[in-house]
DRENDO-1510 file (C-alpha; in Angstrom, 1 decimal, always signed):
<recs>
REC; n; res; u; v; w
REC; 1; MET; +0.2; +9.0; +29.3 .
REC; 2; GLY; +3.4; +9.8; +31.1 .
REC; 3; ALA; +5.7; +12.7; +30.2 .
REC; 4; LYS; +8.5; +10.3; +29.3 .
REC; 5; ILE; +6.3; +8.5; +26.8 .
REC; 6; ILE; +5.1; +11.8; +25.3 .
REC; 7; ALA; +8.7; +13.0; +25.0 .
REC; 8; GLY; +9.5; +9.7; +23.3 .
REC; 9; ILE; +6.6; +10.1; +20.8 .
REC; 10; VAL; +7.5; +13.7; +20.0 .
REC; 11; GLY; +11.2; +12.9; +19.7 .
REC; 12; GLY; +10.4; +9.9; +17.5 .
REC; 13; ILE; +8.2; +12.0; +15.2 .
REC; 14; ALA; +10.9; +14.7; +15.0 .
REC; 15; GLY; +13.7; +12.2; +14.2 .
REC; 16; GLY; +11.3; +10.4; +11.8 .
REC; 17; ILE; +10.7; +13.6; +9.9 .
REC; 18; VAL; +14.4; +14.3; +9.5 .
REC; 19; PHE; +15.2; +10.7; +8.5 .
REC; 20; GLY; +12.1; +10.4; +6.3 .
REC; 21; ALA; +13.2; +13.5; +4.4 .
REC; 22; MET; +16.5; +11.8; +3.6 .
REC; 23; MET; +14.7; +8.6; +2.5 .
REC; 24; HIS; +12.3; +10.6; +0.4 .
REC; 25; ALA; +15.1; +12.4; -1.4 .
REC; 26; MET; +16.8; +9.0; -2.1 .
REC; 27; GLY; +13.5; +7.4; -3.3 .
REC; 28; MET; +13.5; +4.8; -0.5 .
REC; 29; LEU; +10.0; +5.3; +0.9 .
REC; 30; GLY; +8.4; +3.0; -1.6 .
REC; 31; MET; +10.5; +0.1; -0.2 .
REC; 32; VAL; +9.3; +1.0; +3.4 .
REC; 33; ALA; +5.7; +0.9; +2.1 .
REC; 34; GLY; +6.4; -2.6; +0.9 .
REC; 35; LEU; +6.7; -3.7; +4.6 .
REC; 36; VAL; +2.9; -3.5; +4.8 .
REC; 37; ASP; +2.3; -4.7; +1.2 .
REC; 38; ALA; +1.6; -1.1; +0.0 .
REC; 39; GLU; +3.1; +1.2; -2.6 .
REC; 40; GLY; +4.1; +4.8; -2.9 .
REC; 41; ALA; +5.8; +7.5; -0.9 .
REC; 42; GLY; +2.7; +8.4; +1.0 .
REC; 43; ALA; +2.3; +4.9; +2.4 .
REC; 44; GLY; +6.1; +4.8; +3.0 .
REC; 45; TRP; +5.8; +8.0; +5.1 .
REC; 46; ALA; +2.9; +6.6; +7.1 .
REC; 47; VAL; +4.8; +3.3; +7.8 .
REC; 48; HIS; +8.0; +5.1; +8.6 .
REC; 49; LEU; +6.4; +7.5; +11.1 .
REC; 50; VAL; +4.5; +4.7; +12.9 .
REC; 51; ILE; +7.9; +2.9; +13.2 .
REC; 52; SER; +9.5; +6.1; +14.3 .
REC; 53; VAL; +7.0; +6.6; +17.1 .
REC; 54; ALA; +7.3; +3.0; +18.3 .
REC; 55; ILE; +11.1; +3.3; +18.4 .
REC; 56; GLY; +10.8; +6.7; +20.2 .
REC; 57; ILE; +8.6; +5.1; +22.8 .
REC; 58; GLY; +11.2; +2.3; +23.2 .
REC; 59; TYR; +13.8; +5.0; +23.8 .
REC; 60; ALA; +11.6; +6.6; +26.5 .
REC; 61; LEU; +11.1; +3.2; +28.2 .
REC; 62; THR; +14.7; +2.0; +28.1 .
REC; 63; LEU; +16.8; +5.1; +28.3 .
REC; 64; GLY; +14.4; +7.8; +29.5 .
REC; 65; ALA; +14.9; +7.1; +33.2 .
REC; 66; LEU; +18.5; +8.1; +33.0 .
REC; 67; ARG; +18.9; +11.5; +34.6 .
REC; 68; SER; +21.4; +12.8; +32.1 .
REC; 69; GLY; +22.2; +16.1; +30.4 .
REC; 70; VAL; +21.4; +17.0; +26.9 .
REC; 71; GLY; +24.8; +15.9; +25.7 .
REC; 72; ALA; +24.4; +12.5; +27.2 .
REC; 73; HIS; +21.0; +12.0; +25.6 .
REC; 74; ALA; +22.5; +13.1; +22.2 .
REC; 75; GLY; +25.1; +10.4; +22.6 .
REC; 76; LEU; +22.6; +7.8; +23.8 .
REC; 77; GLY; +20.4; +8.7; +20.8 .
REC; 78; LEU; +23.3; +8.2; +18.4 .
REC; 79; VAL; +24.0; +4.8; +19.9 .
REC; 80; TYR; +20.3; +3.9; +19.9 .
REC; 81; GLY; +20.1; +4.9; +16.2 .
REC; 82; ALA; +23.1; +2.7; +15.3 .
REC; 83; ILE; +21.5; -0.2; +17.1 .
REC; 84; TRP; +18.3; +0.3; +15.1 .
REC; 85; TRP; +20.3; +0.5; +11.9 .
REC; 86; VAL; +21.5; -3.1; +12.6 .
REC; 87; LEU; +18.1; -4.3; +13.8 .
REC; 88; GLY; +16.0; -2.6; +11.1 .
REC; 89; PRO; +17.5; -2.5; +7.6 .
REC; 90; LEU; +20.2; -5.1; +8.2 .
REC; 91; LEU; +18.1; -7.7; +10.1 .
REC; 92; LEU; +14.3; -7.3; +10.4 .
REC; 93; MET; +13.5; -5.5; +7.1 .
REC; 94; PRO; +15.3; -8.0; +4.9 .
REC; 95; LEU; +13.6; -10.9; +6.7 .
REC; 96; MET; +10.2; -9.3; +6.4 .
REC; 97; MET; +10.7; -8.8; +2.7 .
REC; 98; GLY; +11.8; -12.4; +2.1 .
REC; 99; MET; +15.5; -11.8; +1.8 .
REC; 100; GLY; +18.3; -13.0; +4.0 .
REC; 101; PRO; +19.5; -11.0; +6.9 .
REC; 102; PHE; +22.6; -8.8; +6.8 .
REC; 103; PRO; +22.8; -7.8; +3.1 .
REC; 104; SER; +26.1; -6.6; +1.8 .
REC; 105; ILE; +27.0; -3.2; +3.0 .
REC; 106; GLY; +26.9; -0.8; +0.1 .
REC; 107; GLU; +26.1; +2.9; -0.5 .
REC; 108; ASP; +22.4; +2.5; +0.4 .
REC; 109; GLN; +23.3; +0.9; +3.8 .
REC; 110; ILE; +25.8; +3.6; +4.6 .
REC; 111; MET; +23.2; +6.3; +3.8 .
REC; 112; SER; +20.7; +4.3; +6.0 .
REC; 113; LEU; +23.3; +4.4; +8.8 .
REC; 114; VAL; +23.6; +8.2; +8.4 .
REC; 115; GLY; +19.8; +8.4; +8.5 .
REC; 116; HIS; +19.5; +6.3; +11.6 .
REC; 117; LEU; +22.2; +8.3; +13.4 .
REC; 118; ALA; +20.4; +11.5; +12.5 .
REC; 119; TYR; +17.1; +10.0; +13.8 .
REC; 120; GLY; +18.7; +9.0; +17.0 .
REC; 121; LEU; +20.5; +12.3; +17.5 .
REC; 122; VAL; +17.2; +14.3; +17.0 .
REC; 123; LEU; +15.3; +11.8; +19.2 .
REC; 124; GLY; +17.8; +12.2; +22.0 .
REC; 125; LEU; +17.9; +16.0; +21.8 .
REC; 126; VAL; +14.1; +16.4; +21.6 .
REC; 127; PHE; +13.6; +13.9; +24.4 .
REC; 128; ALA; +16.1; +15.6; +26.7 .
REC; 129; GLY; +14.6; +19.0; +25.9 .
REC; 130; LEU; +11.1; +17.9; +26.6 .
REC; 131; GLN; +12.2; +16.3; +29.9 .
REC; 132; GLY; +13.7; +19.6; +31.1 .
REC; 133; ARG; +17.2; +18.2; +31.1 .
REC; 134; VAL; +20.0; +20.7; +31.6 .
REC; 135; PRO; +23.5; +20.5; +30.0 .
REC; 136; VAL; +26.0; +18.3; +31.9 .
REC; 137; GLY; +27.8; +20.2; +34.6 .
REC; 138; THR; +25.1; +22.6; +35.5 .
REC; 139; SER; +22.9; +22.5; +38.5 .
REC; 140; GLN; +19.3; +21.5; +38.3 .
REC; 141; ASP; +18.7; +23.2; +41.6 .
REC; 142; SER; +18.8; +27.0; +41.3 .
REC; 143; SER; +19.0; +27.3; +45.1 .
REC; 144; VAL; +22.6; +26.1; +44.9 .
REC; 145; LEU; +23.5; +29.2; +42.9 .
REC; 146; SER; +21.7; +31.5; +45.3 .
REC; 147; ASP; +23.8; +30.4; +48.3 .
REC; 148; ARG; +26.9; +32.0; +46.8 .
</recs>
């Protein structure tokens, strides 16, 4: 397994834990468990973390090739999280649960957006860190500095 994929998996798990803690505090993990016709927070955690890993791998495959700094991956992660907010709880999840897509935006959806943004930010930061990225504006080649 490539280093990018591993970084996506680890970043996905890290982001999933942060977002999952938020969902756990709000009592939302039972609904996540319902995606696989299960019940309870434990099943919700399992489903959520599997989804988190899959989305982390997706990040690695789609955005991981970009040779960007930590800040860029933080921004990309935020955008990626926002995209998954639209795709997940606003489109796919309601359809999988027999509801119509794009439910009305209320407090639960706003908290879900915050959670998806947190997930994406942590994913991007962990991914960049594991890929050995350096902050934008610094040299990746230490020999450049030794010539001065």
